[in-house]
Phi, psi and omega in degrees: 000147180295146176261120176218159183301134183230149167249124172274110189275006179202096177228160174232138169238137181203160174220089182289357173278344181244333183232159183258124171237104187310320184287340178264327186269323188281152176230142002288158177295149181284157173300140186222147186295338177264000183090218184295121180239021183300334183295339182259006179277059184209166179301139175220111189237170182308324179296323177294318179298315182298326174294318180294327185267008179305135183098350176235135187273071178280115185258338180213156181224149175247117179273133176247135183314145190246031180057047172301165178314115184294347177289344187217065184298328181287332178302329178298319181287332171298318178295316180295324176300321178292323176297317179300318180294326183275329189234343185087351179240151356284167179281317175223169184216155171245121187266175177267131173214136180261102191288351179255011180265157181291334182267016187299318181297317180295320179295315180298319179298318180292319179296319180295342179286345174279126186289351180255356180276128183250343182185190180224160170234132167219112181291113181291155179304135182227161178267156184290344180197171185288350184276353184287141179273347182279154182276162177267184186293338182287354174256002176285118184304322180293319177297318180297322176300320177293319178301319182299333180294340181301325180296321179301323185259007176066035184252145172277170176235122174266114187259121172241113180202150177291157190300335182286000173249008184289339174295327175292321177295323178297318178295322178295317179297323178293321184287329182232071186292344181274353179262115178291135178242130175249116178281122183268152170053035167061022182077013175055064179276063184286329180274106183264014174293160178306320180290319179296315180294322179296317178295317178299316181296320178298316181293318179294324178297316179299313183291326182296340179288349180267117187291342180272010180247132171240165186238131176259120179272105186192166171061037184252022174292163180241136182299134176075006180231143175290152179288123180225153174299319182301320180289333193240353182304309185295325178298310183298312185289328176296316179298315180297319179297319185284316187265344180085160186287352179261355182235023177234151176207161183253143174222148183277333189056036178271147007272003185302313184284359172295343173296334184256334182182161178282165187294324179297318179301316184289311179296317179296325177296315178298320179294318180295320182295330184253004186302322183287349178282345176095162186294327181293318178291319178299323178300320177294312186292324185262349185215295193298318183295319178295321177301315182285312187289333176253008176050056179274122185257000000 
């Protein structure tokens, strides 16, 4: 695959031997969409990532909160600041904030005080499948009040939710058009049945109509299956068709997606899937859009 400058728009660095991440430290391990993830319950630092990414010219990285101890969300950014000082990576970060907590404004203010923090992630409450009649967390008025505070502090929102809640995200984007929303992990298209893909496409089409929403192509591995171009080509190209070449970017979701494939397989797969779009479009998808959308300086 060709080597060109890349921004990895979704990485995690962690050391569960020094810091607490409940999902990595506690036993038994929680149920996870990729199945057994015990192999990643170990330190993963910029040096480990650089070994995994050898052969690809990754020049900048975007750190996404790693479900650090929820009692101390700001402490995670103190840790990331120390990593930046020691290694230069990550370049920017998305922190943890609980938008339904009483201390949300104070937490957001402190996170915004880090010059490398660009936004926050709080996974809103979701239902286990598309057949549920109950609403998800993005319709909770108290949660929405917390979301609205992002505009005050100039923060983006990284949204991780299954596709059957994207109509709620569309309403949120309409109500707060000045808050940039980055949809993570491609809307979680885990159900690749004809019915599942049809539902995912309808939901993604609805959200793509909102100009303040961009899409991160990441986290599209399948449990129990190796990561392949054949499994993921249609997912990637559908997202690019819906959101356009100026509102999409690629992320590895490493080390989490190492459960599904090595980094070379995933990056080379993304490059192969987009090769026919030409170098100018690939430059946007793999580098330029992330620089702009996350304001990486």
